[in-house]
Residue frames as a rotation matrix with the C-alpha (Angstrom) as fourth column:
MET 1
-0.376 -0.758 -0.534 11.90
0.462 -0.652 0.601 -13.55
-0.804 -0.021 0.595 14.36
ALA 2
0.743 0.640 0.196 10.20
0.542 -0.402 -0.738 -10.77
-0.394 0.654 -0.646 12.24
PHE 3
0.957 -0.255 0.140 12.24
-0.084 -0.703 -0.706 -9.03
0.278 0.664 -0.694 9.64
GLY 4
0.424 -0.840 -0.338 15.42
0.374 0.502 -0.780 -10.81
0.825 0.204 0.527 10.75
VAL 5
-0.472 -0.512 0.718 15.82
-0.484 -0.530 -0.696 -9.09
0.737 -0.676 0.003 14.15
ASP 6
-0.773 0.120 -0.623 15.17
0.492 0.733 -0.470 -10.62
0.400 -0.670 -0.625 17.57
SER 7
-0.025 0.785 -0.619 13.00
0.835 -0.325 -0.445 -7.68
-0.550 -0.528 -0.647 18.63
VAL 8
-0.072 0.081 0.994 11.60
0.859 -0.502 0.103 -5.16
0.508 0.861 -0.033 16.20
ARG 9
-0.007 0.018 -1.000 12.41
0.626 -0.780 -0.018 -1.51
-0.780 -0.626 -0.006 17.36
PRO 10
0.038 0.086 0.996 11.11
0.999 -0.036 -0.035 0.53
0.033 0.996 -0.088 14.37
ALA 11
-0.207 0.092 -0.974 11.14
0.153 -0.980 -0.125 4.09
-0.966 -0.175 0.189 13.07
VAL 12
0.698 0.466 0.544 9.87
0.637 -0.058 -0.769 5.69
-0.326 0.883 -0.337 9.95
VAL 13
-0.531 -0.756 -0.382 12.41
0.345 -0.605 0.717 7.35
-0.774 0.249 0.583 7.62
ALA 14
0.519 0.830 0.204 10.33
0.635 -0.215 -0.742 9.72
-0.572 0.515 -0.639 5.55
ILE 15
-0.459 -0.887 0.051 12.39
0.635 -0.287 0.717 11.04
-0.621 0.361 0.695 2.66
ASP 16
-0.975 -0.215 -0.063 11.73
0.127 -0.762 0.635 14.46
-0.185 0.611 0.770 0.98
LEU 17
-0.130 0.987 0.099 8.02
0.984 0.116 0.133 14.82
0.120 0.115 -0.986 1.53
HIS 18
-0.409 -0.203 -0.889 8.42
0.455 -0.891 -0.006 18.50
-0.791 -0.407 0.457 0.98
ARG 19
0.556 0.717 -0.421 6.93
0.020 -0.517 -0.856 21.12
-0.831 0.467 -0.302 -1.22
GLY 20
-0.186 -0.646 -0.741 9.84
-0.785 -0.356 0.507 20.98
-0.591 0.675 -0.441 -3.66
HIS 21
-0.997 -0.068 0.043 8.54
-0.027 0.788 0.615 17.70
-0.075 0.611 -0.788 -4.90
LEU 22
-0.619 0.785 -0.043 4.77
0.785 0.614 -0.083 17.68
-0.038 -0.085 -0.996 -3.84
ASP 23
0.134 0.683 -0.718 3.41
0.395 -0.701 -0.594 21.21
-0.909 -0.204 -0.364 -4.22
PRO 24
0.156 -0.056 0.986 2.94
0.981 0.124 -0.148 22.11
-0.114 0.991 0.074 -7.83
GLU 25
0.944 0.301 0.136 2.83
0.312 -0.948 -0.068 25.77
0.109 0.107 -0.988 -7.13
VAL 26
0.678 -0.732 0.059 6.48
-0.710 -0.632 0.312 25.92
-0.191 -0.254 -0.948 -6.02
ALA 27
0.699 -0.409 0.586 8.01
0.181 0.895 0.408 22.46
-0.692 -0.179 0.700 -6.83
THR 28
0.170 -0.678 -0.715 11.34
-0.910 -0.386 0.150 22.67
-0.377 0.625 -0.683 -8.68
MET 29
-0.849 -0.331 -0.411 11.47
-0.476 0.817 0.324 18.84
0.229 0.471 -0.852 -9.10
PRO 30
-0.075 0.946 0.315 7.80
-0.962 0.014 -0.271 17.92
-0.261 -0.323 0.910 -9.12
VAL 31
-0.566 0.174 0.806 6.40
0.108 0.985 -0.137 14.37
-0.817 0.009 -0.576 -9.04
ILE 32
-0.860 0.351 0.369 4.28
0.450 0.184 0.874 13.34
0.239 0.918 -0.316 -11.99
PRO 33
-0.783 0.574 0.238 1.33
-0.611 -0.781 -0.126 15.78
0.113 -0.244 0.963 -12.11
GLY 34
0.238 0.877 -0.417 -1.85
-0.620 0.467 0.630 14.23
0.748 0.109 0.655 -10.60
THR 35
0.165 -0.185 -0.969 0.05
0.414 0.905 -0.102 11.94
0.895 -0.384 0.226 -8.21
GLU 36
-0.656 -0.515 0.552 0.76
-0.235 -0.555 -0.798 14.52
0.717 -0.653 0.243 -5.41
ARG 37
0.020 0.759 0.650 -2.53
-0.945 -0.198 0.261 14.04
0.327 -0.620 0.714 -3.53
ARG 38
0.783 0.301 -0.544 -2.23
-0.207 0.951 0.228 10.26
0.586 -0.066 0.807 -3.53
ILE 39
-0.126 -0.942 -0.311 1.36
0.390 0.241 -0.889 10.33
0.912 -0.234 0.337 -2.23
ILE 40
-0.642 -0.102 0.760 0.47
-0.495 -0.702 -0.512 12.84
0.586 -0.705 0.400 0.47
GLU 41
0.332 0.860 0.389 -2.71
-0.898 0.161 0.410 11.03
0.289 -0.485 0.825 1.59
ALA 42
0.633 -0.184 -0.752 -0.95
0.166 0.981 -0.100 7.50
0.756 -0.061 0.652 1.68
ASN 43
-0.513 -0.837 -0.191 1.84
0.381 -0.023 -0.924 8.91
0.769 -0.547 0.331 3.93
ARG 44
-0.366 0.438 0.821 -0.67
-0.762 -0.647 0.006 10.95
0.534 -0.624 0.571 6.08
ALA 45
0.644 0.764 -0.048 -2.68
-0.624 0.560 0.544 7.75
0.442 -0.320 0.838 6.80
PHE 46
0.426 -0.585 -0.691 0.40
0.425 0.803 -0.418 5.63
0.799 -0.116 0.591 7.40
PHE 47
-0.634 -0.633 0.444 1.97
-0.067 -0.527 -0.847 8.26
0.771 -0.566 0.292 9.77
ALA 48
0.029 0.743 0.669 -1.26
-0.900 -0.271 0.340 8.36
0.434 -0.612 0.661 11.79
GLN 49
0.834 0.299 -0.463 -1.07
-0.124 0.920 0.371 4.65
0.537 -0.252 0.805 12.36
CYS 50
0.006 -0.945 -0.328 2.64
0.541 0.279 -0.793 4.79
0.841 -0.173 0.513 13.27
ARG 51
-0.576 -0.195 0.794 2.11
-0.435 -0.749 -0.500 7.69
0.692 -0.633 0.346 15.70
ALA 52
0.470 0.812 0.347 -0.76
-0.781 0.200 0.591 5.77
0.410 -0.549 0.728 17.33
ALA 53
0.863 -0.216 -0.457 1.62
0.287 0.953 0.093 2.76
0.415 -0.211 0.885 17.75
ARG 54
0.833 -0.546 -0.091 4.34
-0.262 -0.533 0.804 5.12
-0.488 -0.646 -0.587 19.11
ILE 55
0.285 -0.744 0.605 6.71
0.927 0.375 0.023 4.62
-0.244 0.554 0.796 16.17
PRO 56
0.085 -0.323 -0.943 8.83
0.109 -0.937 0.331 7.61
-0.990 -0.131 -0.045 15.88
ILE 57
0.772 0.180 0.610 8.92
0.626 -0.049 -0.778 9.41
-0.110 0.982 -0.151 12.41
VAL 58
-0.112 -0.877 -0.467 12.17
0.356 -0.474 0.805 10.93
-0.928 -0.077 0.365 11.08
HIS 59
0.916 0.383 0.116 11.77
0.255 -0.334 -0.907 13.42
-0.309 0.861 -0.404 8.21
LEU 60
-0.192 -0.978 0.087 14.68
0.704 -0.076 0.706 13.70
-0.684 0.196 0.703 6.00
LEU 61
0.806 0.557 -0.199 14.66
0.351 -0.721 -0.597 17.11
-0.477 0.412 -0.777 4.28
THR 62
0.050 -0.752 0.657 17.00
0.995 -0.017 -0.096 18.12
0.083 0.658 0.748 1.35
THR 63
0.945 0.247 -0.215 18.41
0.263 -0.964 0.046 21.58
-0.195 -0.100 -0.976 1.94
TYR 64
0.169 -0.941 0.293 21.35
0.967 0.101 -0.235 23.32
0.191 0.323 0.927 0.37
ARG 65
0.090 -0.220 -0.971 23.13
0.595 -0.771 0.229 26.36
-0.799 -0.598 0.062 1.44
ASP 66
0.095 -0.087 -0.992 24.05
-0.677 -0.736 0.000 27.50
-0.730 0.671 -0.129 -2.06
VAL 67
0.802 0.249 -0.543 24.41
-0.597 0.310 -0.740 26.33
-0.016 0.917 0.397 -5.59
SER 68
-0.188 -0.942 -0.276 28.06
-0.901 0.278 -0.333 25.16
0.391 0.186 -0.901 -5.04
GLU 69
-0.484 -0.024 0.875 26.75
-0.624 0.710 -0.326 22.38
-0.613 -0.704 -0.358 -2.77
ILE 70
0.617 0.722 0.313 24.71
-0.211 0.534 -0.818 21.06
-0.758 0.439 0.482 -5.74
ARG 71
0.836 -0.259 -0.484 27.13
-0.524 -0.110 -0.845 21.58
0.166 0.959 -0.228 -8.51
SER 72
-0.156 -0.920 0.359 29.85
-0.960 0.227 0.166 19.73
-0.235 -0.318 -0.918 -6.72
MET 73
-0.037 0.208 0.977 27.98
0.021 0.978 -0.207 16.52
-0.999 0.013 -0.041 -7.86
PRO 74
-0.833 -0.443 -0.331 29.14
-0.251 -0.231 0.940 16.03
-0.493 0.866 0.081 -11.48
PHE 75
-0.720 0.524 0.454 26.10
0.694 0.548 0.468 14.17
-0.004 0.652 -0.758 -12.80
TRP 76
0.306 0.828 -0.470 23.67
0.778 -0.502 -0.378 16.89
-0.549 -0.250 -0.797 -11.48
ARG 77
-0.136 -0.415 -0.899 25.83
-0.146 -0.890 0.433 19.52
-0.980 0.190 0.060 -12.96
ALA 78
-0.966 -0.258 0.016 25.65
-0.035 0.191 0.981 17.87
-0.257 0.947 -0.193 -16.32
LEU 79
-0.406 0.887 0.219 21.94
0.913 0.404 0.054 17.19
-0.040 0.222 -0.974 -16.13
ALA 80
0.030 0.434 -0.900 21.29
0.326 -0.856 -0.402 20.95
-0.945 -0.282 -0.167 -15.61
ASP 81
-0.555 -0.292 -0.779 22.16
-0.540 -0.587 0.604 21.40
-0.633 0.755 0.168 -19.24
ASP 82
-0.962 0.263 0.079 19.68
0.249 0.715 0.654 18.66
0.116 0.648 -0.753 -20.40
PRO 83
-0.649 0.751 0.122 16.19
-0.755 -0.655 0.017 20.03
0.093 -0.081 0.992 -21.10
ASN 84
0.044 0.632 -0.774 14.75
-0.467 0.698 0.543 16.54
0.883 0.337 0.326 -21.17
SER 85
-0.677 -0.397 -0.619 16.02
0.295 0.625 -0.723 15.53
0.674 -0.673 -0.306 -17.72
THR 86
0.548 0.827 -0.125 13.62
0.427 -0.148 0.892 15.48
0.719 -0.542 -0.434 -14.75
ARG 87
0.430 -0.488 -0.759 16.64
0.835 -0.103 0.540 16.81
-0.342 -0.867 0.363 -12.85
ARG 88
-0.001 -0.347 0.938 17.18
0.824 -0.532 -0.196 19.72
0.567 0.772 0.287 -15.06
ASN 89
0.556 0.249 0.793 16.28
-0.164 -0.902 0.399 22.21
0.815 -0.352 -0.461 -12.24
ALA 90
0.413 -0.391 -0.823 18.78
0.783 0.613 0.101 20.55
0.465 -0.686 0.560 -9.82
GLU 91
-0.608 -0.768 0.201 20.63
0.633 -0.621 -0.462 23.90
0.480 -0.154 0.864 -9.34
ARG 92
-0.526 0.488 0.697 17.44
-0.450 -0.855 0.258 25.62
0.722 -0.178 0.669 -8.15
HIS 93
0.211 0.768 -0.605 16.15
0.070 0.606 0.793 22.79
0.975 -0.210 0.074 -6.00
ASN 94
0.782 0.337 -0.524 15.56
0.489 0.190 0.851 23.34
0.386 -0.922 -0.016 -2.30
LEU 95
-0.363 -0.817 0.449 17.99
0.367 -0.568 -0.737 26.14
0.857 -0.103 0.506 -1.73
ARG 96
-0.575 0.152 -0.804 17.77
0.811 -0.024 -0.585 27.27
-0.108 -0.988 -0.109 1.97
GLY 97
-0.687 0.394 -0.611 14.96
-0.055 -0.866 -0.497 29.71
-0.725 -0.308 0.617 2.57
SER 98
-0.787 0.453 -0.419 12.97
-0.510 -0.096 0.855 28.56
0.347 0.887 0.306 -0.56
PRO 99
0.014 0.888 0.460 9.41
-0.994 0.061 -0.086 27.35
-0.104 -0.457 0.884 -0.07
GLY 100
0.430 0.155 -0.889 10.30
-0.509 0.855 -0.097 23.92
0.746 0.495 0.447 -1.38
CYS 101
-0.615 -0.752 -0.238 12.23
-0.157 0.412 -0.897 23.30
0.773 -0.514 -0.372 1.79
GLN 102
-0.403 0.582 0.707 9.02
-0.909 -0.162 -0.385 23.01
-0.110 -0.797 0.594 3.82
ILE 103
-0.961 0.218 0.168 7.73
0.204 0.974 -0.100 19.51
-0.186 -0.061 -0.981 4.81
ILE 104
-0.438 0.898 0.049 4.08
0.085 -0.013 0.996 19.12
0.895 0.441 -0.071 3.63
PRO 105
-0.500 0.185 0.846 2.25
-0.779 -0.523 -0.346 20.61
0.379 -0.832 0.406 6.66
GLU 106
0.503 0.816 0.284 -0.26
-0.853 0.415 0.318 17.72
0.142 -0.402 0.905 7.12
LEU 107
0.617 -0.353 -0.703 2.62
0.127 0.926 -0.354 15.21
0.777 0.129 0.616 7.22
TYR 108
-0.435 -0.895 -0.102 4.45
0.275 -0.024 -0.961 16.78
0.857 -0.446 0.257 10.05
ASP 109
0.786 0.611 -0.091 3.62
0.242 -0.170 0.955 16.75
0.569 -0.773 -0.281 13.74
GLU 110
0.031 -0.914 0.405 6.22
-0.282 -0.397 -0.874 18.87
0.959 -0.087 -0.270 15.49
ARG 111
0.477 0.229 0.848 5.11
-0.875 0.038 0.482 17.38
0.078 -0.973 0.219 18.91
HIS 112
0.741 -0.028 0.671 6.26
-0.169 0.959 0.227 13.89
-0.650 -0.281 0.706 18.00
ASP 113
0.881 -0.350 0.317 8.30
0.460 0.482 -0.746 13.80
0.109 0.803 0.586 14.74
TRP 114
0.213 -0.908 -0.361 12.07
0.275 -0.299 0.914 14.45
-0.938 -0.294 0.186 14.28
VAL 115
0.997 0.076 0.018 13.66
0.039 -0.283 -0.958 16.27
-0.068 0.956 -0.285 11.40
VAL 116
0.058 -0.990 0.129 16.99
0.577 0.139 0.805 15.83
-0.814 0.028 0.580 9.84
ASP 117
0.875 0.476 -0.089 17.39
0.202 -0.526 -0.826 18.79
-0.440 0.705 -0.557 7.43
SER 118
0.218 -0.917 -0.334 20.97
-0.576 -0.397 0.714 18.34
-0.788 0.037 -0.615 6.45
LYS 119
0.311 0.049 0.949 20.33
0.516 0.830 -0.212 15.88
-0.798 0.555 0.233 3.57
LYS 120
0.206 -0.276 -0.939 22.31
-0.633 -0.769 0.088 16.81
-0.746 0.576 -0.334 0.43
ARG 121
-0.721 -0.392 -0.572 22.66
-0.692 0.460 0.557 13.60
0.044 0.797 -0.602 -1.51
TYR 122
0.048 0.849 -0.527 20.40
-0.571 0.456 0.682 10.60
0.819 0.268 0.507 -2.29
ASN 123
-0.151 -0.152 -0.977 21.72
0.544 0.812 -0.211 8.51
0.825 -0.563 -0.040 0.59
CYS 124
0.613 0.546 0.570 20.13
-0.080 -0.675 0.733 9.94
0.786 -0.496 -0.370 3.68
PHE 125
0.862 -0.301 -0.408 22.89
0.489 0.277 0.828 8.72
-0.136 -0.913 0.385 5.86
GLN 126
-0.003 -0.934 0.358 25.67
0.949 -0.115 -0.292 10.56
0.314 0.340 0.887 4.08
ASP 127
-0.740 -0.546 0.393 26.93
0.385 -0.823 -0.418 13.50
0.551 -0.158 0.819 6.11
THR 128
0.102 0.772 0.628 23.81
-0.513 -0.500 0.698 13.74
0.852 -0.393 0.345 8.24
ASP 129
-0.725 -0.353 0.592 23.18
-0.678 0.212 -0.704 12.65
0.123 -0.911 -0.393 11.86
LEU 130
0.292 0.906 -0.305 20.46
-0.824 0.401 0.400 10.07
0.484 0.135 0.864 10.89
HIS 131
0.046 -0.274 -0.961 22.49
0.163 0.951 -0.264 7.03
0.986 -0.144 0.089 11.96
LEU 132
-0.910 -0.415 -0.007 23.28
0.092 -0.185 -0.978 8.66
0.405 -0.891 0.206 15.36
THR 133
-0.449 0.804 0.390 19.66
-0.890 -0.441 -0.115 9.65
0.079 -0.399 0.913 15.89
LEU 134
0.443 0.666 -0.600 18.38
-0.591 0.720 0.363 6.08
0.674 0.194 0.713 15.14
ARG 135
-0.119 -0.561 -0.819 20.99
0.319 0.760 -0.567 4.23
0.940 -0.329 0.089 17.08
SER 136
-0.893 -0.295 0.340 20.69
-0.154 -0.510 -0.847 6.53
0.423 -0.808 0.410 20.07
HIS 137
-0.274 0.892 0.359 17.10
-0.958 -0.221 -0.182 5.76
-0.083 -0.394 0.915 20.28
GLY 138
-0.439 -0.094 0.893 17.60
-0.416 0.903 -0.110 1.95
-0.796 -0.420 -0.436 19.90
VAL 139
0.566 0.721 -0.400 16.08
-0.657 0.100 -0.748 1.68
-0.499 0.686 0.530 16.43
ASN 140
-0.536 -0.722 0.438 17.02
-0.241 0.628 0.740 -1.35
-0.809 0.292 -0.511 14.42
THR 141
-0.334 0.540 0.772 14.16
0.840 0.542 -0.016 -1.47
-0.427 0.643 -0.635 11.84
LEU 142
-0.779 0.036 -0.626 13.38
-0.195 -0.963 0.187 1.22
-0.596 0.268 0.757 9.21
LEU 143
0.121 0.855 0.505 10.08
0.777 0.235 -0.584 1.83
-0.618 0.462 -0.635 7.54
ILE 144
-0.777 -0.588 -0.224 11.06
0.279 -0.642 0.714 3.87
-0.564 0.492 0.663 4.46
THR 145
0.360 0.846 0.393 8.62
0.829 -0.097 -0.551 6.11
-0.428 0.524 -0.736 2.69
GLY 146
0.248 -0.178 -0.952 8.90
0.034 -0.981 0.193 9.12
-0.968 -0.081 -0.237 0.37
VAL 147
0.984 0.048 0.172 10.30
0.179 -0.201 -0.963 10.39
-0.012 0.978 -0.206 -2.98
ASN 148
0.275 0.439 -0.856 12.02
-0.955 0.230 -0.189 9.30
0.114 0.869 0.482 -5.18
THR 149
0.901 0.143 0.410 11.87
-0.229 0.959 0.169 5.45
-0.368 -0.246 0.897 -5.27
ASN 150
0.834 -0.492 0.248 14.68
0.525 0.573 -0.629 5.10
0.168 0.655 0.736 -7.83
SER 151
0.101 -0.853 0.512 17.11
0.003 -0.514 -0.858 7.56
0.995 0.088 -0.050 -6.22
CYS 152
-0.301 -0.322 0.897 16.83
-0.761 -0.486 -0.430 8.58
0.574 -0.813 -0.099 -2.56
VAL 153
0.622 0.569 0.538 14.70
-0.760 0.603 0.242 5.63
-0.187 -0.560 0.807 -1.44
LEU 154
0.865 -0.364 -0.345 16.98
0.144 0.840 -0.523 3.05
0.480 0.403 0.779 -3.28
ALA 155
-0.001 -0.975 0.222 20.21
-0.082 -0.221 -0.972 4.72
0.997 -0.019 -0.080 -2.13
THR 156
-0.146 0.024 0.989 18.93
-0.937 -0.324 -0.131 4.89
0.317 -0.946 0.070 1.53
ALA 157
0.832 0.492 0.255 17.63
-0.549 0.796 0.255 1.44
-0.077 -0.353 0.933 1.64
ALA 158
0.652 -0.664 -0.367 20.95
0.211 0.624 -0.753 0.14
0.728 0.413 0.547 0.29
ALA 159
-0.321 -0.766 0.558 22.97
-0.370 -0.441 -0.818 2.14
0.872 -0.469 -0.142 2.88
ALA 160
0.197 0.504 0.841 20.64
-0.976 0.023 0.215 1.09
0.089 -0.864 0.496 5.73
SER 161
0.951 0.164 -0.262 21.12
-0.185 0.981 -0.056 -2.56
0.248 0.102 0.963 4.80
CYS 162
0.196 -0.960 -0.200 24.89
0.303 0.253 -0.919 -2.19
0.933 0.119 0.340 4.78
LEU 163
-0.476 -0.350 0.807 24.61
-0.630 -0.504 -0.590 -0.57
0.613 -0.789 0.019 8.30
ASP 164
-0.859 0.101 -0.502 22.68
0.268 0.924 -0.273 -3.68
0.436 -0.369 -0.821 9.40
TYR 165
-0.465 0.880 0.097 19.12
-0.718 -0.311 -0.623 -2.20
-0.517 -0.360 0.776 9.80
ALA 166
-0.488 0.628 0.606 16.25
0.689 0.703 -0.174 -4.30
-0.535 0.332 -0.776 8.94
VAL 167
-0.901 0.071 -0.427 14.81
-0.276 -0.855 0.439 -2.37
-0.334 0.513 0.790 5.90
ILE 168
-0.268 0.854 0.446 11.14
0.813 0.448 -0.371 -2.23
-0.516 0.263 -0.815 4.91
VAL 169
-0.995 0.042 -0.091 10.09
-0.084 -0.844 0.530 0.02
-0.055 0.535 0.843 2.03
ILE 170
-0.301 0.952 -0.047 6.41
0.211 0.018 -0.977 0.94
-0.930 -0.304 -0.206 2.31
GLU 171
-0.720 -0.133 0.681 5.34
0.656 0.188 0.731 0.42
-0.225 0.973 -0.048 -1.30
ASP 172
0.195 0.899 0.392 2.16
0.948 -0.276 0.161 2.39
0.252 0.340 -0.906 -1.11
CYS 173
0.816 0.049 -0.575 4.06
0.343 -0.843 0.415 5.45
-0.465 -0.536 -0.705 0.40
VAL 174
-0.259 -0.925 -0.278 6.82
0.113 -0.315 0.942 5.82
-0.959 0.213 0.186 -2.19
ASP 175
0.721 0.500 0.480 6.89
0.525 0.058 -0.849 7.14
-0.452 0.864 -0.220 -5.67
SER 176
-0.317 -0.945 0.079 9.05
0.670 -0.164 0.724 8.58
-0.671 0.282 0.685 -8.38
MET 177
0.343 0.367 -0.864 9.06
-0.280 -0.839 -0.467 11.62
-0.897 0.402 -0.185 -10.54
ASP 178
-0.601 -0.687 -0.408 10.75
-0.676 0.164 0.719 9.40
-0.427 0.707 -0.563 -13.12
GLY 179
-0.052 0.651 -0.757 7.74
-0.911 0.280 0.303 7.34
0.409 0.706 0.578 -13.88
PRO 180
0.675 0.482 0.559 6.31
-0.698 0.663 0.270 3.89
-0.241 -0.572 0.784 -12.97
ALA 181
0.760 -0.443 -0.477 8.94
0.001 0.734 -0.680 1.85
0.650 0.516 0.558 -14.88
LEU 182
-0.204 -0.964 0.171 11.77
-0.131 -0.146 -0.980 3.18
0.970 -0.223 -0.097 -12.75
HIS 183
-0.048 0.403 0.914 9.65
-0.981 -0.190 0.032 3.07
0.187 -0.895 0.404 -9.67
ASP 184
0.898 0.427 0.104 9.02
-0.438 0.889 0.135 -0.65
-0.034 -0.166 0.985 -10.17
ALA 185
0.457 -0.846 -0.275 12.72
0.090 0.351 -0.932 -1.25
0.885 0.401 0.237 -11.08
ALA 186
-0.315 -0.554 0.770 13.81
-0.653 -0.462 -0.600 0.33
0.689 -0.692 -0.216 -7.84
LEU 187
0.359 0.609 0.707 11.42
-0.927 0.322 0.193 -1.82
-0.110 -0.725 0.680 -5.83
ALA 188
0.947 -0.018 -0.320 12.62
-0.093 0.940 -0.328 -4.94
0.307 0.340 0.889 -7.58
CYS 189
-0.019 -1.000 0.015 16.30
-0.072 -0.013 -0.997 -4.07
0.997 -0.020 -0.072 -6.72
ILE 190
-0.241 -0.103 0.965 15.32
-0.908 -0.326 -0.261 -3.47
0.342 -0.940 -0.015 -3.06
ARG 191
0.618 0.575 0.536 13.38
-0.751 0.634 0.185 -6.68
-0.233 -0.517 0.824 -2.49
THR 192
0.801 -0.384 -0.459 16.06
-0.038 0.732 -0.680 -8.66
0.597 0.562 0.572 -4.28
ALA 193
0.079 -0.992 -0.100 19.05
0.457 0.125 -0.881 -7.37
0.886 0.024 0.463 -2.24
PHE 194
-0.690 -0.454 0.564 18.28
-0.066 -0.736 -0.673 -4.92
0.721 -0.502 0.478 0.47
GLY 195
-0.903 0.392 0.178 15.05
-0.229 -0.086 -0.970 -5.50
-0.364 -0.916 0.168 2.34
TRP 196
-0.434 0.844 0.314 11.28
0.777 0.527 -0.344 -6.06
-0.456 0.095 -0.885 2.30
VAL 197
-0.936 0.352 -0.016 8.82
-0.298 -0.767 0.569 -4.15
0.188 0.537 0.822 0.05
MET 198
-0.562 0.783 -0.266 5.15
0.799 0.597 0.072 -4.16
0.215 -0.172 -0.961 1.29
PRO 199
0.137 0.670 0.730 2.07
0.131 -0.743 0.657 -2.00
0.982 0.005 -0.190 2.04
GLY 200
-0.561 -0.348 0.751 2.12
-0.555 -0.515 -0.653 -0.18
0.614 -0.783 0.096 5.31
ALA 201
0.384 0.780 0.494 -0.82
-0.908 0.222 0.355 -2.05
0.167 -0.585 0.793 6.67
GLU 202
0.806 -0.139 -0.575 1.01
0.049 0.984 -0.169 -5.40
0.590 0.109 0.800 6.19
ALA 203
-0.242 -0.968 0.067 4.26
0.120 -0.099 -0.988 -4.12
0.963 -0.231 0.140 7.77
LEU 204
-0.399 0.133 0.907 2.47
-0.823 -0.489 -0.290 -2.87
0.405 -0.862 0.305 10.86
ALA 205
0.684 0.721 0.109 0.44
-0.703 0.612 0.363 -6.00
0.195 -0.324 0.926 11.23
ARG 206
0.493 -0.566 -0.661 3.57
0.320 0.824 -0.467 -8.28
0.809 0.018 0.587 11.08
MET 207
-0.536 -0.718 0.444 5.15
-0.179 -0.417 -0.891 -6.05
0.825 -0.557 0.095 13.69
MET 208
0.008 0.649 0.761 2.17
-0.963 -0.201 0.181 -6.36
0.270 -0.734 0.623 15.94
ASP 209
0.824 0.188 -0.535 2.18
-0.177 0.982 0.073 -10.19
0.539 0.035 0.842 15.46
ALA 210
-0.016 -0.903 -0.429 5.85
0.342 0.398 -0.851 -10.40
0.940 -0.160 0.302 16.36
ALA 211
-0.580 -0.253 0.774 5.23
-0.564 -0.561 -0.606 -8.20
0.588 -0.788 0.183 19.51
ARG 212
0.421 0.853 0.308 2.41
-0.879 0.299 0.372 -10.46
0.225 -0.427 0.876 20.58
VAL 213
0.695 -0.308 -0.650 4.55
0.126 0.942 -0.312 -13.58
0.708 0.135 0.693 20.12
ALA 214
-0.321 -0.938 0.127 7.41
0.115 -0.172 -0.978 -11.95
0.940 -0.300 0.163 22.07
GLY 215
-0.450 0.235 0.862 5.11
-0.797 -0.541 -0.269 -10.99
0.403 -0.807 0.431 24.84
GLY 216
-0.993 0.031 0.111 3.77
-0.017 0.912 -0.411 -14.46
-0.114 -0.410 -0.905 25.17
């Protein structure tokens, strides 16, 4: 039994791999300068392996209709007045039609990938059709990648665990604009209570081994 399920039926949940975080020219909430290329390349390589194995990739894309949808979250509203906060630009982040709302092109394959572009909070399941999309395609195991480890990745991993998905966070494909200490702390929380944390190559190898055992 791999990852606690009788038969692994996986999908990638790729969180906010968009220009709003990863393109320094337009990003309103940029990752730490100099980390963009590494994050993009790690996800690109992992996605290529997943597509080759026919594992679907679901891109979660934060998009707001207007500032009111952002300001209704009290903490973000407060942080907008804090010049030292990494979320000080929350009220300008990924408003519909802005360039930040575009998935990094080399990470998206429109022929195979799915997109959920109604994400508005850290938890990717909240008020989106992600759960329906996964369940209707028989998915029971999530390979989570993206930004930020200590907010959207952590919140989504916790929610997925509570919805009885097997959760694997791909540690070489997640990162945080809040720095390595919070990145590491989030991974520690996840591996303690919500799911597995491991490199993409190890996760895929374990799935292939389980498939071989199941197939006899």
